[in-house]
C-alpha positions as CSV (number, residue, x, y, z in Angstrom):
1,M,119.3,-40.8,143.4
2,Y,120.5,-42.7,146.6
3,A,119.8,-41.5,150.1
4,A,122.9,-40.9,152.0
5,A,123.5,-43.0,155.1
6,T,123.1,-40.9,158.2
7,V,125.8,-41.1,160.7
8,T,125.5,-39.5,164.1
9,L,128.8,-38.0,165.3
10,N,129.5,-36.7,168.8
11,R,130.9,-33.2,169.3
12,D,134.5,-34.5,169.5
13,E,134.2,-36.4,166.2
14,M,132.6,-33.4,164.5
15,E,135.5,-31.2,165.6
16,R,138.0,-33.8,164.4
17,R,136.2,-33.9,160.9
18,R,136.3,-30.1,160.6
19,L,139.9,-30.0,161.5
20,E,140.9,-32.7,159.0
21,A,138.8,-30.9,156.4
22,A,140.6,-27.7,157.2
23,E,143.9,-29.5,156.6
24,D,142.7,-30.6,153.2
25,L,141.5,-27.1,152.3
26,L,144.8,-25.5,153.4
27,K,146.6,-28.0,151.1
28,G,144.5,-26.8,148.2
29,T,141.9,-29.5,148.0
30,T,138.6,-28.3,146.4
31,Q,135.5,-27.7,148.5
32,A,133.6,-30.3,146.4
33,R,136.3,-32.9,147.0
34,V,136.3,-32.1,150.8
35,A,132.5,-32.3,150.8
36,R,132.7,-35.8,149.2
37,K,135.5,-37.1,151.4
38,F,133.8,-36.1,154.7
39,G,130.2,-36.8,153.7
40,V,128.9,-33.3,154.1
41,S,127.1,-30.9,151.7
42,R,129.1,-28.5,149.5
43,T,127.5,-25.7,151.5
44,T,129.1,-27.0,154.6
45,A,132.4,-27.4,153.0
46,S,132.1,-23.8,151.7
47,R,131.2,-22.6,155.2
48,W,134.2,-24.3,156.7
49,S,136.5,-22.8,154.0
50,R,135.1,-19.2,154.6
51,T,135.5,-19.6,158.4
52,L,139.0,-20.9,157.9
53,E,140.0,-17.9,155.6
54,G,138.2,-15.3,157.6
55,Q,138.6,-16.3,161.2
56,G,141.3,-19.0,161.3
57,L,141.6,-22.6,162.4
58,E,140.6,-22.0,166.0
59,R,137.1,-20.9,164.9
60,L,136.5,-24.5,163.6
61,R,137.1,-26.0,167.0
62,K,134.2,-26.9,169.1
63,R,132.7,-24.4,171.5
64,K,130.7,-24.8,174.7
65,A,127.3,-26.3,173.7
66,P,124.4,-23.9,174.0
67,G,121.5,-24.7,176.2
68,R,120.7,-25.2,179.7
69,P,123.2,-27.3,181.7
70,S,122.0,-30.8,182.9
71,R,120.3,-30.8,186.3
72,L,122.0,-34.2,187.0
73,S,125.7,-34.2,187.7
74,A,128.1,-36.6,186.0
75,N,128.0,-38.8,189.1
76,Q,124.2,-38.8,189.2
77,M,124.2,-39.8,185.5
78,T,126.3,-42.7,186.4
79,E,123.9,-43.6,189.2
80,V,121.0,-43.4,186.7
81,R,122.9,-45.9,184.5
82,E,123.3,-48.2,187.6
83,M,119.6,-47.7,188.5
84,F,118.6,-48.8,185.1
85,A,120.8,-51.9,185.3
86,G,119.3,-52.7,188.6
87,G,115.8,-52.9,187.1
88,P,112.5,-51.3,187.8
89,R,111.6,-53.9,190.5
90,A,114.2,-52.3,192.8
91,F,112.0,-49.2,192.7
92,G,108.8,-51.0,193.5
93,F,107.5,-51.6,190.0
94,E,105.8,-55.0,189.3
95,T,107.5,-55.8,186.0
96,D,111.1,-55.8,184.7
97,R,110.4,-53.2,181.8
98,W,111.7,-49.7,182.2
99,T,109.5,-47.0,180.6
100,T,110.4,-43.3,180.4
101,A,107.7,-42.5,183.0
102,R,109.0,-45.1,185.4
103,L,112.6,-44.0,185.1
104,A,111.4,-40.4,185.5
105,H,109.7,-41.5,188.8
106,A,112.8,-43.3,190.0
107,I,115.0,-40.3,189.2
108,D,112.6,-38.0,191.2
109,A,112.6,-40.5,194.1
110,R,116.4,-40.8,194.2
111,F,117.5,-37.3,193.4
112,G,114.4,-35.1,193.9
113,I,114.8,-33.9,190.3
114,R,111.6,-34.0,188.1
115,Y,111.9,-34.8,184.4
116,D,109.2,-35.0,181.8
117,P,109.1,-38.6,180.5
118,D,110.0,-37.4,177.0
119,H,113.2,-35.8,178.3
120,V,114.0,-39.0,180.2
121,G,113.9,-40.8,176.8
122,R,116.6,-38.4,175.6
123,L,118.6,-39.0,178.8
124,M,118.3,-42.8,178.2
125,H,119.5,-42.4,174.6
126,R,122.5,-40.2,175.6
127,L,123.4,-42.8,178.3
128,G,123.2,-45.6,175.8
129,L,120.2,-47.2,177.6
130,R,118.0,-46.9,174.6
131,A,118.8,-47.8,171.0
132,K,117.2,-46.3,168.0
133,P,114.9,-48.9,166.3
134,A,116.6,-50.6,163.3
135,A,115.2,-50.0,159.9
136,I,112.8,-52.7,158.8
137,P,114.1,-54.5,155.7
138,L,111.9,-55.2,152.7
139,E,110.3,-58.5,153.2
140,A,111.2,-61.1,150.5
141,P,107.5,-61.9,149.5
142,A,106.9,-58.2,148.8
143,A,110.0,-58.0,146.7
144,E,108.9,-61.1,144.8
145,V,105.4,-59.6,144.1
146,Y,107.2,-56.4,142.9
147,N,109.5,-58.3,140.6
148,G,106.6,-60.4,139.3
149,A,104.6,-57.4,138.5
150,A,107.5,-55.9,136.6
151,S,107.8,-59.1,134.6
152,L,104.1,-59.0,133.8
153,I,104.3,-55.4,132.5
154,E,107.4,-56.4,130.3
155,M,105.4,-59.3,128.8
156,Q,102.5,-57.0,127.9
157,L,104.8,-54.7,126.0
């Protein structure tokens, strides 16, 4: 069985996917086919279908996200991005490497808003300042060792 590639969608893209799936469901496409087409589980396609039948298309639209609102305004978030681009030396740090603790300190100094460094990491990711680490590919020598071991087993049979 192959692992499905995970794709991270923003709220607008998720809504667009649900609405496109709803169009297909209304045209009579099966839930299984909708699930395959949109890369979701059959359970999710079934949930969309039940919602569509019971509550209508509007219920598949995005709603206001739950949770506490950000303490930084949109303008302040833009400033955080600019602060990051300016580098940590502009805030008195001795090296050019931002850490979450350093950025948390800079945000506190600039706006008087204290964030835990773990949360600053999430802010950095949301602002596109921090990329997720790439998957490490299998090294060629390890693959050769594996293939060699498989050949050895075949010869013994």
